[in-house]
Every structure is written in C-alpha cells, then in structure tokens.
C-alpha positions as CSV (number, residue, x, y, z in Angstrom):
1,X,33.3,351.6,122.7
2,X,30.0,353.1,123.7
3,X,29.0,354.1,120.2
4,X,30.4,350.9,118.7
5,X,28.2,348.8,121.0
6,X,25.2,350.8,120.0
7,X,25.9,350.6,116.3
8,X,25.8,346.8,116.6
9,X,22.0,347.2,116.9
10,X,21.8,348.3,113.3
11,X,20.5,345.3,111.5
12,X,18.2,344.2,108.7
13,X,19.5,346.8,106.2
14,X,22.6,347.7,104.2
15,X,24.3,350.7,105.8
16,X,27.3,352.9,105.3
17,X,29.2,354.4,108.2
18,X,30.9,357.8,108.0
19,X,32.8,358.9,111.2
20,X,34.2,362.4,111.5
21,X,37.0,363.0,114.0
22,X,39.1,366.0,115.0
23,X,42.2,364.0,115.5
24,X,43.4,360.5,114.6
25,X,43.5,357.7,117.1
26,X,44.8,354.4,116.0
27,X,43.0,352.3,118.6
28,X,39.7,354.0,118.0
29,X,40.0,353.7,114.2
30,X,40.9,350.0,114.5
31,X,37.8,349.4,116.6
32,X,35.6,351.2,114.0
33,X,37.0,349.1,111.2
34,X,36.6,345.9,113.2
35,X,32.9,346.7,113.4
36,X,32.5,348.0,109.8
37,X,35.5,347.3,107.5
38,X,34.2,349.7,104.9
39,X,33.6,352.6,107.3
40,X,35.0,356.0,106.3
41,X,36.9,358.0,108.9
42,X,37.3,361.6,108.0
43,X,39.6,364.1,109.8
44,X,37.7,367.5,110.2
45,X,38.5,370.8,111.8
46,X,37.1,371.2,115.3
47,X,34.6,373.8,114.2
48,X,30.9,374.2,113.8
49,X,30.0,371.7,116.6
50,X,28.5,368.5,115.2
51,X,26.6,370.5,112.5
52,X,29.3,371.7,110.1
53,X,30.9,368.2,109.7
54,X,27.5,366.8,109.1
55,X,26.8,369.4,106.4
56,X,30.1,368.7,104.8
57,X,29.3,365.0,104.7
58,X,26.0,365.7,103.1
59,X,27.7,367.7,100.3
60,X,30.3,364.9,99.7
61,X,28.0,362.0,99.0
62,X,25.3,361.2,96.5
63,X,22.2,361.4,98.7
64,X,20.2,359.5,96.0
65,X,22.3,356.4,97.1
66,X,20.6,356.4,100.5
67,X,17.1,356.1,101.8
68,X,17.7,357.3,105.4
69,X,20.4,359.1,107.4
70,X,21.0,358.4,111.1
71,X,22.8,361.3,112.7
72,X,24.7,360.7,115.9
73,X,27.5,362.5,117.7
74,X,29.4,362.7,120.9
75,X,28.1,365.2,123.5
76,X,29.7,366.6,126.6
77,X,28.7,365.6,130.0
78,X,26.8,368.2,131.9
79,X,27.9,369.0,135.5
80,X,24.9,371.3,136.1
81,X,21.3,370.4,136.4
82,X,18.9,371.6,133.7
83,X,15.2,371.4,133.8
84,X,13.6,370.3,130.5
85,X,10.0,369.3,130.0
86,X,9.6,369.7,133.8
87,X,12.2,367.0,134.5
88,X,15.7,367.8,135.9
89,X,18.6,366.1,134.2
90,X,22.4,366.2,134.3
91,X,25.5,364.2,133.5
92,X,25.1,361.7,130.6
93,X,21.3,361.6,130.5
94,X,21.0,364.0,127.5
95,X,23.4,362.2,125.1
96,X,22.5,358.7,126.3
97,X,18.8,359.3,126.0
98,X,19.2,360.7,122.4
99,X,21.3,357.7,121.4
100,X,19.1,355.1,123.1
101,X,16.0,356.5,121.4
102,X,17.6,355.5,118.1
103,X,19.7,352.5,119.0
104,X,18.8,351.1,122.4
105,X,18.2,347.7,120.9
106,X,17.8,346.0,117.6
107,X,14.0,346.1,118.2
108,X,14.1,349.9,118.8
109,X,16.1,350.5,115.6
110,X,13.9,348.3,113.5
111,X,10.8,350.0,114.9
112,X,12.2,353.4,113.9
113,X,13.1,352.1,110.5
114,X,9.6,350.7,109.9
115,X,8.1,354.0,110.9
116,X,10.1,355.8,108.2
117,X,9.2,353.1,105.7
118,X,5.7,354.6,105.7
119,X,4.7,357.7,103.7
120,X,3.4,359.4,106.8
121,X,6.7,360.0,108.8
122,X,9.9,361.6,107.6
123,X,11.9,361.9,110.8
124,X,12.3,360.0,114.1
125,X,13.5,361.9,117.1
126,X,13.4,361.5,120.9
127,X,10.1,362.6,122.5
128,X,11.8,364.1,125.6
129,X,14.3,366.2,123.7
130,X,11.9,367.3,120.9
131,X,11.1,370.7,122.5
132,X,9.3,373.9,121.6
133,X,11.3,376.8,120.0
134,X,12.2,379.4,122.6
135,X,12.9,383.2,122.4
136,X,16.6,383.0,121.6
137,X,17.9,384.6,118.4
138,X,18.4,381.1,116.8
139,X,14.7,380.4,117.5
140,X,13.3,383.7,116.1
141,X,14.8,386.2,113.6
142,X,17.9,384.1,112.8
143,X,15.7,381.1,112.1
144,X,13.3,383.2,110.0
145,X,16.3,384.4,107.9
146,X,17.4,380.8,107.3
147,X,13.9,379.6,106.5
148,X,13.6,382.4,103.9
149,X,17.0,381.4,102.4
150,X,15.9,377.8,102.1
151,X,12.4,378.7,100.9
152,X,10.7,377.0,103.9
153,X,7.1,377.9,104.5
154,X,6.5,375.7,107.5
155,X,5.7,377.2,110.9
156,X,6.5,374.0,112.8
157,X,7.8,375.1,116.2
158,X,9.5,372.1,117.7
159,X,13.1,371.0,117.3
160,X,15.3,368.1,118.4
161,X,17.6,369.5,121.0
162,X,20.9,367.7,120.6
163,X,20.3,366.9,116.9
164,X,20.4,363.1,116.9
165,X,17.7,361.6,114.7
166,X,16.8,359.3,111.9
167,X,15.5,361.1,108.7
168,X,14.5,360.5,105.1
169,X,17.5,361.5,103.0
170,X,15.3,363.4,100.5
171,X,14.5,365.9,103.2
172,X,18.1,366.9,103.5
173,X,18.7,367.8,99.9
174,X,18.0,371.5,100.4
175,X,20.6,371.6,103.1
176,X,23.2,369.8,100.9
177,X,23.1,373.0,98.7
178,X,23.4,375.3,101.7
179,X,26.8,377.0,102.2
180,X,27.9,378.5,105.5
181,X,29.9,381.3,103.8
182,X,30.4,384.0,106.3
183,X,29.3,382.5,109.6
184,X,30.2,385.7,111.5
185,X,27.3,387.6,110.0
186,X,25.0,385.1,111.8
187,X,26.8,385.2,115.2
188,X,25.0,387.2,117.9
189,X,26.2,385.7,121.1
190,X,27.8,382.8,122.9
191,X,25.4,380.2,121.6
192,X,23.4,382.0,118.8
193,X,25.4,380.8,115.8
194,X,24.3,379.6,112.3
195,X,25.0,376.1,113.6
196,X,22.4,376.5,116.4
197,X,20.0,377.8,113.8
198,X,20.5,374.7,111.6
199,X,20.0,372.5,114.6
200,X,16.4,373.9,114.6
201,X,15.8,373.4,110.9
202,X,15.7,369.5,110.6
203,X,12.2,369.1,112.0
204,X,11.0,372.2,110.2
205,X,12.3,370.9,106.9
206,X,10.6,367.6,107.6
207,X,7.2,369.3,108.1
208,X,7.8,371.5,105.1
209,X,8.2,368.4,102.9
210,X,4.8,367.2,104.1
211,X,5.9,364.6,106.6
212,X,5.3,364.1,110.3
213,X,7.9,363.7,113.0
214,X,7.6,360.6,115.1
215,X,8.7,361.1,118.7
216,X,10.1,358.0,120.3
217,X,8.4,357.7,123.7
218,X,10.2,357.3,127.0
219,X,11.0,353.7,127.9
C-alpha cells in the first residue's frame, strides 16, 4: 500500500503505470488495478536488480508516446548504518527518501514536472542520494567501457544512488537499444555488475544530451 498511496500524488497529467513483479499476488494486483485500471502488471525473472526489468520495459514500449519516465522500485531495509554525505542513515531512510523526493505530495510531484517542462533540466533526482562516483570498478573502467559503447562523451561524475528519478524520455533512447548480452563478462565482484554500471549512466546520459540534473533539496 505504501507505493499506491504515493502514486496517488500523481496528478495534472495523463500517465501510464507499468509494474514489474517476480511473482503474482492477487491482492496486490487488485489494489494496483483499483488505483489504475489500465495498469500493466508484468511477471519478470528475479534477475538484474531493478535495472534489467526497467531496460526490458524501455524496449517494449514506444518511447515517443511518452514525455517523461518516473522510475521507482522497492528497496530492501538496511539493518546497518551507512554514512553518506556525512550523515548516518539506516532502515527505510534510503528508499523512503528517494520516493518522497519524487512523490511526497501533489505539490512536490507537480514541481518536479514543471522543472522538466523547461528546456534546461532533463532529470530530477534526490539531492541527498545524488553522490559522486567512487573508485569501484562500476565507477571507473567498467563505466568507461559502457560510455564508449553508448558513445557518451560526458565526464559528469555524479549518479543517483538507488536509481529512482524522473527523466525526459528522449534521454533514455540510447539505452533502449542496449542489450545486456553476456553479463558475466562485466562481472568483477559481489556488487560490480553491468547493472550497477547502468545505475551510474542515467545522470551521465542526461548531461551528455545537454541537460542539467535538478537535485530535489532536503525537506
């Protein structure tokens, strides 16, 4: 019900809801259709974190039919404290903050939408979790390899940790042609996978297309 309550804050626009799930749940699906009768619920393999299902959705729709894409997903609760931007957090702070930066209220959603209506900004992400690239493989040589494959020249060095954002659909077109063929050739460790690399690429693609990233301030 958490996401359904947040999605109620989408207003003032026509929108299409696509939900990917790893298993069917009659009650959950009924609640989704009660909110949005034309919602699509797609059964996907539990693989590739939130990134692979998102890529597959991009490939399955005509992106020209949409102006913007709002990407949300469930995220596990952390039982350990992590310091980020000098502030310790744990539990549900990470996922709830990312979702709230997009959909805390109708006013927040409409503000984000108006920002993207300008020609200046191409992506809206949370200020707290838009962080600098680090020294992990997915931030360095693996990222360089993907940038080369996608013909990206930008040196933008921040990414949205947690990959929840609102973005101009046109920015995603290069990714809709990208195929994760042999993911094992990208894998170098427990977290350094092609999916972690793609998590870094959304902000960089936005900059490469000539747009700024608007970072929603803490509230």
